[in-house]
C-alpha positions, 0 to 999 in steps of 0.5 A: 587448442584455441582454448589452451592457447587462450589460457596460456596467453600472457596475463598483461596482454589479456588484461587489455581486453579485461572489463574495466569495472562499472562505468560511472555516470558522467556529470554535466559538462560546461561549455568550455569542457565540451569545446575541449572534448570536441577539439580533442575528439575531432583531432583524434578522429582526423588522425585515425581516419587519415591513417586508412583502414585499421590493420588486422588484429590477431589474424594470422601473423599480423599483430598490433601493439597494445598502445594502438588498442588502448589509444583506440579505446580512449578515442570516440569513433563519433566525436562531437561536431565542431563549427569547422566540421560544419564548414568543411562537410555537409553534416549540417544538412543531416540534422538542422534541428540539432545544429540549432540546439547546439550552435543556435538558429543563425548557424542552423538557418544556413543548413535548413531546407525550405520545408522540413517534413514533420515526423509521422505520428506515433502509433497509439499507446500500447495496450496489453493486459498489464497496461504498462504504457500510460499506466496511472498510479493507482491507490495502494492498500485498502480503500479509504473507508472500511467497507468493500466494493458494492456488488453491482449485481444487486438492485439499487435503492433496496437494503442489502446484507452480506451473509457469510454462509457455510459452503456445501460438504463442509462440517461444522469443525471446518475452518473459516475457509469453509465459509463464503460471502453471499450478498442478498437483497432484502425487500424495500421499505414501503413508504409510498403509503404514508406521508410524513414530515419530521420536525426537530428532535423533541417535537411531534411528527405525523405519520399517516393518520397517527401522531407520535412524539419523539419525547417518549415517556420513560419508566423512571422508577426503574432507573432511580436505583442507579441514581442512589448507587451513584450518589452515596455522599448525597444519600448520607447527607440527606440521612443526616439532615433528615435526622437533624430536622426531625430532632429540631422540629419534632415532626413525624419525618422528612424527605427531600425531593431532588431534581435530576437533570441526568434523568430529567425527573424529580425523585425521592431516594431517602425517607428519614434515615432510610435509603429506599430500595426503589426510589420514588419518582414524583414526576418529570423535571418540570414538577418543581418549576410548576410548584414554584410558579403556582406558589408564586401566583398563590402568594400574590393572591395571599393564599400561600405562606411565605417567609422573607429573606434577610440575605437577598436569596430567593425565599423558601415557599411553603405549600400545604399539600391539601391545597395542591390543585388537581393537576398534581394528583400524581404528586399527591399519590407519590407523597402518600407513598413517601409518608408511609415510608416515614411511618405515618399511619394513614387510613384508607379514607385519607389521601394524605396526613398533615404534611407540607412541602417547602420549596427551596431555591439556592443561589446556584439555581439549585432547587429541591423540595423538603417534604415534612410529615407533621405529627398533627395539624395542631403541631404544624405551625410550631414544627414549621417555625422550627424549620424555616429559620434553617431552610436557607442554610439547608438549601445552600448545603444541599446545593454544595453537596449536589455540585460536588456530586455533579463534579464527581459524575463529570470526572467519572464520565471524562475518565471514561471518555479519555479511556475511550479516546485512547482506545479509539485514537490508537487505531487511526492507521486502520479504519477497520480497527477504528470502527471495531473500537468505536463500536466496542466503546459505544456499547460499553458507554451506554450498556447496549447489546449491539452497536453498528457504525454505518459509514456514508457511501456517497457514490451509491447513496447508502449507509454501510456497516461492517458487522463484527459479531456473529449473530444467528446460526453458526452456518450463516451470520451477517458480515455487512449491512447496506441501507439506502439513505431514504430507508430505516431509522438510520436512513432517517437519522442520516437525512434529518441529522437528528438523534432518535431514541426509540423505546419500542422499535416494532411499533415505530413506523421507521423500523426496518425488521427484515434484518432481524428476520434474516439473522434471528436477532430481536431488536427491542429498542434503538438509540441512533445518532448522526456523526458529523465532522467539524463542517457539519457534513455527515460522516456516518450514523451509529446505531445502538440496539437493546439497552442492557438491564433497562427497557429503553435508552435514557436521556442520560444515554442521549447525552453520552451519545451526543458527546461520543458522536463528537469523538467519533467524528474527530477520530474518523475524520482524522483517520480519513485525513491520515489515509489521504496523507498516506495515499499521497505519500505512497503516490509520491513514492510510487511516482519516484519509483516509476520515474525513469532513472536519469530522466530528470537529467538532460541529455547534452544536445552535443551528444545527440548531434554527434550521434545523429550526423556522424557516420556510424562506424563499422563494428570492427572499427571498435575491435577486429574481434568485435564480431567473434563470440570469444570477444569481451565487449566491455573492453571497447571502452565505457558508457559513451562508447557502448552507445556508439557500438550499439548504433553500429550493431543496429546498422550492421543488422540492417534494422535502421534501413529496414524499419526507417529508424530516424537517427536522432530518435535512435540516438536519443533512445539509446542515451535515455536507456543508458541513463536508465541504468543505475550505478550498481556493481553488476546490473548496469549499462555495461552488462546491458551492452555485453548482453546486447553484443552477444545477442547481436552475434547470435542475430548475425548467424544464418540459422537464427536469421532463418529461424526468426522473423526480422521483427523478432530479431529487432525485438530481441536486440532492443529487449537485450539493451533494456532488459535490466533498466533501473535494476536496484541491485536486489532480487525479486525475493528481496523486493517482496520481502521488503514490501517495496512499492515495486512489489506492491505494483507487480507482486500479484503478477510475478517477476517484479523487477522484470515487469518493472524493466519492461514498464521503464522501457515502454516509458522511455518509448513514450518520451519525446523523440524516443519512440524508435518504433514510430515508423511501424504499423499498428500491428507491428507496433503491437507485436514488437512490444509483445515480443519485448515484454515476453523476452524481458520476462524470460530473464527471470531465472525462475520463469526460465526454469518453468519452461526448461522442459519445453525448450529441451523438447524443442532442441531434441525434436528440432526447431519448427519455423511454422510453430509459434511456440517454437518462435517464443521459446527460441527468443527466450532461449537466445535472451537467456543465453545472452544474459549468461554470456559472461560465463562463456568468456575466458576465465579471467573475465568470467571471474571478474564479472562473478566478483561484481555479481557477488558484490551485489549479492553481499550488499543485499545480504547486508541489508537483510541483516540490518532488517533482522533477517538471515540471508541465504548462503549465496547472499552472506559474505561470511558464509558464501563460497563463490566457487561452489555456488558458481559450480551449482549455478553452471550445472543447474542453469548455464550449461543446460542453456548453452547445451540446448542452444548448441544443439539448435545452433551447431556453430555455438559448440565452441562457446559451449566448450568455453563454458565447460572450460570455465567450469573446470577452472572454478572446480580447480579453484575450489580444490586449491582453496581447500588444499591451501586452507584458504578462507572461502568466504568473501571476495579477496581471493578472486583478486589474487593473481598468484592464485589465478596463475596456479589455477590456470597452470593446473588446468593447463597441465590437465589439458596437456595430459588429455591431449597427450593421451588422445594423441597416444590413443590415436597413434595406437589406433593407426598402428593397429590399422596399419598392421591389419592392412600389412602396410609398412610401419611409419617411423615416428618423427 
C-alpha cells in the first residue's frame, strides 16, 4: 500500500523531492560576494536554530509545507563564519590556522594556544601491484630505438644473436605463431693474442707479425665494362675523334687512355672505332701524373719532345714508348694489347710497334693520353706533325664531353639519392620501418646481397641490428645480432669511426665468422661505414655484405656509402628527435589526464573554515526522511549541500570519532572529491553523493554492522563517494576503441575507468591536508586502500557479472563472517547495489535519472559516429528504445543484485519491491508507446507529463485489481474455514 500511495501522490508535491539536475561548478567568488553569502547564510542559520528542532515530516498526521522544505534546501546548515561569530562564540579556538587564512594573522592570534600540536606524519605511500600512488608517468609506446630490451641472462662482452626457432610439435605449414625467439651467446673474439694499432683509412696497419693495407688492390679490368655502358656519349665521341685523327695523320690507329676518378684507374675502352668488349685498365689513377712528371723531368734534360703553346695552356707532351722506364712495364704490356686491337702486326720478339703517347692537359685539370700507333718509324714524325696542331683542341673537346658525362652521372646519382631520401624520410614516425627502408635502399644503391644497420646501445656498449631477411634453414633464422663495441669489423668501425672495405673477409683479422657458422650464410666481402650525427657522435654502423656481380666493393661504392651515411644520420637523428617530441607530447597529455579534475582550482578558505568549525548537523536536519531507503538524496540541495551531508554521514556512522579524523582534513578531502567530478549529465558529484547516501543507509543496518568490520564499512563509504572521480561520460569500450591515454595506461589490466578513479582517489589522498587516513596504522592504511581499490573495481559491470555466481552461492548458503571471500563479495555487492540505487526510488525519479544516463550514452554515440564507427543500439539516439533497454538491464543486472541483497538483508525486501514496481512502470511505458504509435527513439517522451500520468494510472489500476483479487481470495478462504468449523457467518460490512 505504501507503494500504491506513493504512485498516487500529487505530482506537484513529489516534484519537491525530484533531483534538480546536474549541479554546476561554482565559480570563484569575490570578497564582496563571500561577505554577502556569509551574511545571508548566517541570518538564515540564526532563524533556523532559534526555531528549535524541526517538526516531523510525513510522520503520522504531522505535515510541513512545501515552502519550509524549499527554504531549508536553499539554506546551508553550515554557513560561512563571520567576525561576529568569532566574537560571540568559541569557533575561533577550533581552527586558528583556518581563521588566519580567512581573517588574517591579527585576528587569528587571539585564538591561538601557546603551542599548536603538529599533525602526525602520514603513513608511507601505498604500495600495491598497480603502484598507483606516486605513479610515475612512464614512456608509452615502443622504445626510442628499434631493438628490444637486452636479455640480462646472457653474458656481457660477447656477441649474441636472437634466433627464431620452430617450436616442437609444429609442422612446417604452421603459422608464425609456431616460432619462438631464443637468445644465444656466441664465443668471444680472441684479441688477446694480438696487438694492433689502426691508422687512418687508406694507410697501413699492423696485426701481430703481419702488415696489411686498407687500400686493397682491385681487379679493375672486371669493372671497366660498367664504365663503358654508363658513358655512351664519351664512347661515341672517342670513335669520331679516332677516325678523324687517323684520317688526318694517316697513322695505323689511335686510342685514348682516360682517367676515372670513380674507379681510381686509367683505362682504354675504345680502340679506333671499336668499342672494346673488356676495357683495358692500364694502371691506377696516378699513372698519368707519373708520366707527366717523368716527361717534364726528361724535357728539362732535353730528352723528350715538347711543343709550345700559343694560348697559354699547358702544352702537350709527346712520349716515345720505347723510352719508357722499367717502372712502366705494366703500361707497356697494356699498350701492346691496345696496339693489337688497332690492327698492328706485332711479332713475338717485338715488345711494341712504333707508337707514341701524347699527354694532354686541358684547362679544367682534365688529363688524358692519346695513344698513336704509327705505320712505321719513318712516318712517325710526319704523323705527329699532322696531329700536334690539333691536340690542344682535342683536349678541350674531350674535357667538355667528360664534364657533361660527369654532370649526367651526378644527376643520376642525385636522383637515386632523392628517391632514397623520400623513401627513408617518409618513415620517420616508425624507427623499425626507417631501419627497413635504410637497409633496402643501401642494398639497391651499391648492389649488395645483405645490409645490416647496427644501432648503438650505449647502456650495454653494444651494437644491435635487427635482421629482417630469413637466412639459413626454414626452422631457424636470425632476428637480432648484438655485437660488443670492441669486437668484429662493425666494432672496429664504430671504435675508429673510419670506413672499411674488406675484399676477402675470411683472410681479414677483424672478421667474426660465428654468425655465418650459426646461420649458414657465406660472407665474401664487406663494406662497413659509420653513421654519425651532425655533432660527430656515433649513431650506428651500416654493414653491406657481398657485392653482387663483382668480387668486391669498389671505391665508387665507398663514395656512395659516404654520402648515404649522411642521409642515414639525418634521418635517424630526426626520427629520434621526432620520438622525443612525441614522447614529450604523450607525457604532457598523460600528465593532463592524470591531473585531478579541478585540482588547479583553489578551494576557498572560507569553505574549509565553515566546514571545520561549524557544528556538523544531524542527518535528519537535511530532511526528516534522510535515513529512509525511499528518500531521494538529490533533493537536499546541490553540490555544497552534498558536502555538508557527507560530513553528517561520516559523523553519524561514528567514523570521525573512531578513527580520529581531523575535521579540516576531512573537509578539504570532500571538497577536493567534489571538484574531482566533471560536469557530465550522470556520472557527476550528485550521483556520487546519491551512491554514498544509499551506502550510508546500508552501513547503519545492524546486519551489515555484524557482517563487516568497522574498517571495511569506513572503506565502503569513502569508495562510494570516490568511485566515479574524473569520469568522462564514456564507457570503457570507448576508451579502448579510441586508444585514449587512459587506455594506454590501464588497458592491460582491464577496467580502464575504474582503475583511473582509484588512481585519482589515491592522488587526492596524497595532496596537502587531504589524507583522511593519516591517523591509521600502517597495516590499517594498507588494508583500507586495498578495500577501496577492490570496491571501486567492483563498479565495473563486466567485473560484477564475472562474480555473480559466487555472490548467488553466498546468498543461498548464508554469509559467513569468518570467510574472507564472503567479506569481499559482501563489500562488492553493497557497492553495486549503491551504484544502482536510483533504480529503487519512485518511478518519476528513476525516469529522470535514466534520462541523464542516456544523455551520456547518446553523446558517446555521436562521438563514435564522428569517428566513422557505428555505435551499439543503446548508444544511438536514433535506434535506442529506452524502456526496452531498461527492462533488459533490470532483468540482467539490477533485479538479481537486489534479490541477492534482500536474501542477505531481509529488511531490504521493500527496496526490492520498489525495483519490481519500477520494472512494471517501464514495461507499461513500452506498451503505451506501441499502442499510441509514438516514436521510441530519443528522450523527448520521457519528459511528457501526460504520458507519465497515463503510465502511473494504468499501473495503479493494475495494482487495485490485484489488491481486490487478493481481498476476495482471502475472504473466500475465511468463509470456507468458518463453514468447516461450524461457526456463524460474519456479515460483510
